N, C-alpha and C positions, 0 to 999 in steps of 0.2 A: 716297440709297439708289442702287445700281446696279441698274438694269431690265435684264434680259435678255429679249429680244423672241420670243415665242412665235407663230409661224404657222404651225406644224404641220410645220415642216422644220427639223430641226438637231437638234445634239449639245447640247441646252440644259442638261440635269442636269450634264453633264461639263463644260460651262463655269461653271455655279452652285457645284459642288463643288469647283472649282478655286480661286474666289475665298474661299469658306468655309474651306478648307485654309490659306489666306494670312491668314485671321482678317477679312476683309471683309464687310460685309453686302451681299448680293446675290439677287435674287428673279426670278422668272420671271413674263412678265404678256402678256396678248394684248390689252390694253386701251389704245386711242389715247389717253384722257385722262390715264392712269398714264405714257405715253411722254411727253406735253409737258410733265408736271410733273417729271420723273426728273431727279436729279441729274447721272447719265449713263446711257448707253446702249449695251449690246452688241448686235449683230446677228450671231448665229452662221447657220449653215445649210449644209445638205448637200442635192442633188437638181437638179431642172430648173429652170432660170432663169425660164421662163414660168409655170410652175406658182407658183412662190414670189411672183412680183408679183400674180398674181391672187390667192394668199390673204393677201397684204398688202394688196391694195385693198379684198378682202370686209371687211377691218374697219377701213378708213380708216387703216391703220398706216401706209402710205406717204405720206399727208400729215402724219401725226404725226411721221414721220422726218425730212422735210424741215425741219419747223417746229422740231425739236430742234437739227438742225444748223445751220442759219441763224442761231440765236440764241447761236452760239459754245459750245453746250454740249459736253463730253467724248463722243465717240463713237467706239466700237470694232468694227469689221466683222472677221469671221473667215471665209475661205473664201468661199461662195456670198455670204456679207454684204459681201464686199470687190467680187465682181463686179456685185452689184445696185446698187451707187452709180453706175455707167457708163450711158451713154445707152442702149446697146443691147447686145445677144448675138446672135449667128449661130445659137445652138442652138435646134435645130428650126426654122430659119425664122429671120426678123428679128424680135426681140423686144424691147420697150421695156423700159428700166430705171427707175431712181429720176431719173436724169439730174443727180446732183450734181456727176459730173463729165464733160465730154465724153470719149467714146473709146468703143472697140468690144471685147466679149469674144468671142474666138476659140479655136478649138479647136487642140489640138497636131496638128500634121503627121508622123504617125508611124505605127506599127504598133500596131492593136488587138488585145488579148489577153483571154483568158478566164481564164487561170491563169498565173503566173509561167513563163515558159520560158526556161531558162537559154541558149538558141541566140538569142534575141533580145536585141541590145544593150540594156542599161539606160535609156540616153538615148533610145531610141526607143519604149519600152513606154508605151503609154496604157490606162486613166489612169497619170498619174504618181503612184505610192503608195510610201510610204515615207520614209525620213530622206534630207534632203537639205542641201546648204551654202547659206548666206543671205548674199551679200554685201553691204555696204552700200553705197549709192551717195552717201548724206548720212547723218546723223546724226540719225535721229528721235530724241526724247527718249525714247519707251517702248524704245528698243534701247540707250539709253546704257549699263546697265550690261553689256550682252554684246559678247563679243568678236567682231569682223568674223570671218565664214565660220564662225560657229557652224551647229550642225545643228539643223533642225527637221523635224517630221513633216506630210507633205503628201497628201491623197488628192484627185485632180482630174484632169479630162480638158479644161477651159478655162481661160484665164487673160486678164487684161485687156491691152488695148493703149491708153493714155491718149493722147488728141490732145496733151497738155502734158506733154513729156519732164520737166518738174520736179517732176510729182507722183511720180514714181518713187523710192522710199526704198531698196528694196533689188531685187538680181536674183539669179536662180537658174537654174543650167543645167540642161536637161533635152533635150538634142539641140538646144541653142542656148539662150541666155540670155532670161530671160521676166523681166517685172515681177512680184515675188512680195510686194511690200507698197506701199504709197503713204502718203503723209503731207502733210498741208495745214492749217494752225492747228490747228483742234480735232478733226481726223477723222485717226485711223490706222486703215489697214484693211490686213489680211494675209491670201494665200492659204494660208499654212500654219496648222496647228492650236496654238496656244499651250496651250492645255489637253492636251494628248497630247505635248507637247514637252518633258516631264522639266523641270529646273530653268533651263535657258533660256527655255522657254514660260512658266513662273511669274513669270520675273523681268519679262515683259512686263505680265501681269495685274497684277503689284504696282505697276509704274512707271503703269499706267493708274490703279489706286485709291489711291495714297498722297496725290495732290494733293488729293484729295476728304476723306480720313479721316485723315490723317497717317501717319507711318510706324507699322508694326506690329513691326519689328525693331529692332535696335539701331544699325544704320547709319542715319545720317542722309541724308537726300535733298537732291538740287537743287530749284532754283526750280522751282513746277509748269509740266509742258509744254504747257499751254493758258493762254490769256488771255482769259475770258468777256467778250464785247462789251458795252459799256455798254447798258442799256435805257432806252428812253424813260419818261417819267413817266407813271402813270397817270392817265387823266383823270379830274378832280374836279368835282363839281356846279358847274355854271355857265360850264363851258368850251364 
């Protein structure tokens, strides 16, 4: 089962409905024990970085997420779910993240606006809101069926700067190029919203789910995009 993490901040139901539209089982949970036993986990989210970490820690979800990722199980982060993977964020002071990847989440340096003003160049508007082009730096499996420079939907004012540039999977231009997704082993996380990005976004979710449940459409898929790490044998009586 694909479990979508509920920590009180996020577009949970739209993500769940997108998986259901594709014919894959997915459910929302806020139980750390369920996250630990999940086949795959999706961490969506919108809102403040610090509040999100507090909400995760209050239910021990931060520990469960680290446990899930460290064991090589499939993980998908969306929007704030991407940012939380990093060491820290500058939002409202220095906030500590999950620390899966070294790096910092920083704010766009541009012009803040309360409504769309046509006199402000689009590349300077903050938050970065609407459709934008995603350019592949490497070929993450979840984006394999998606043509380079496809359009995805964004809503955010902050973005991650990984210490390790090899983590960067895609770049997007908003007054300069920023990291719009990362990929390493069993982890793929994106700043854009697949569940709001039409066919291109649904293709990402389908690539995430297919290795677990098989193809739900006529097109055959390639090899699974993740390789679970071998688990040590369970202790037996007398060990």
